[in-house]
C-alpha positions, 0 to 999 in steps of 0.5 A: 468577486466570489467567482473570481476567488472560487477560480483562484482557489480552484487554480491553487488547488489544481497546482498543489494537488500534483505536489501532494501526490508526488510527496505521497508516492515518493515517501510511501514508495521509499518505505515500501521498498525499504521493507520489501528490500529487507525482507528479500535480504532476510529471505536470502539469508534464510535460503543460504543458512536455514538456521538463520534467525531473521530479525523480525522473529519477534514470537511465535506469532509475530514472525517473518520466519514463519511466513517465508517459509510458506508457499504463500510467500512465493505465489508466483514461483518467486518471493513476493517481496522481489515484486515490492522491490520492484513495484515500489521502486517504480512508485518511488521514481514517479513520486520523485519525477512528479515532484521534479515537474514531470506531467504524465499522460492519461495512459500512464496514470491508468498504467499505474492505477492497474499496478495499484489494483494488483498490489492492493489485491495481492496484499489482500489475499496475503493478509487473508493468508497470514491471519487465517491460514498461516497464523503468523504475522510478518512485521516487514509484510505489514509494513508493506500492506500499510503503505500499499493501501493508501497508495491505491487509495489516493492514486484512485482518487487522483485519477478520478479527480483528474478525469483519467477515470470517468464516472457517471451516475451512482459512481460518480455520487460515491466518488464525491462522498469518497473524495470528501471522506477519504481520511475517514474511509482509509482510517476505517479500512485500517481499523477493520484490519486491525480489529480482525487481527486483534480478534483472531489472535486474542488468545495471544494478545491477552497473554501479554496483558 
């Protein structure tokens, strides 16, 4: 009897997991697309009119304009936000397709994994550049960072659980721990990023107290 219940529970989990994944990709992809598209529009306006003030210029520290005018904002010779528009559009479409019942091959999920690795690597570099080199924070960029991290995290965990990524030994045990504590690890990831920003720019935050 217990074995039947366990099998039924596992079967239900296998059915609901893709749905949860689809919703996550769709919602986070849509948020990332909106933020990237807004950044692109603001940058184009700034190119057309150097005196244009982006809507996200809130203070000397929290300012999209201060970041847009740097070399880091065009890491590949064009606006980084264009990558976000294209990438998040793909993620949103994949999420919608999953919710519509699409089933993708292993190679497709590995391709998405490669894309998320590139994305999280790029936003990690941009985070470092913004905090320690440029010394300014772009609100819409931070929205992109905030959605890219969970997209990468849960695509990775999904691929491991679905055996698209096969692990052994120490890495398998580590993945089991990550699966059980996925939410805690994600919160810790965000907390570390926030604490670094608070410490790095404490001179500014202290003036607001």
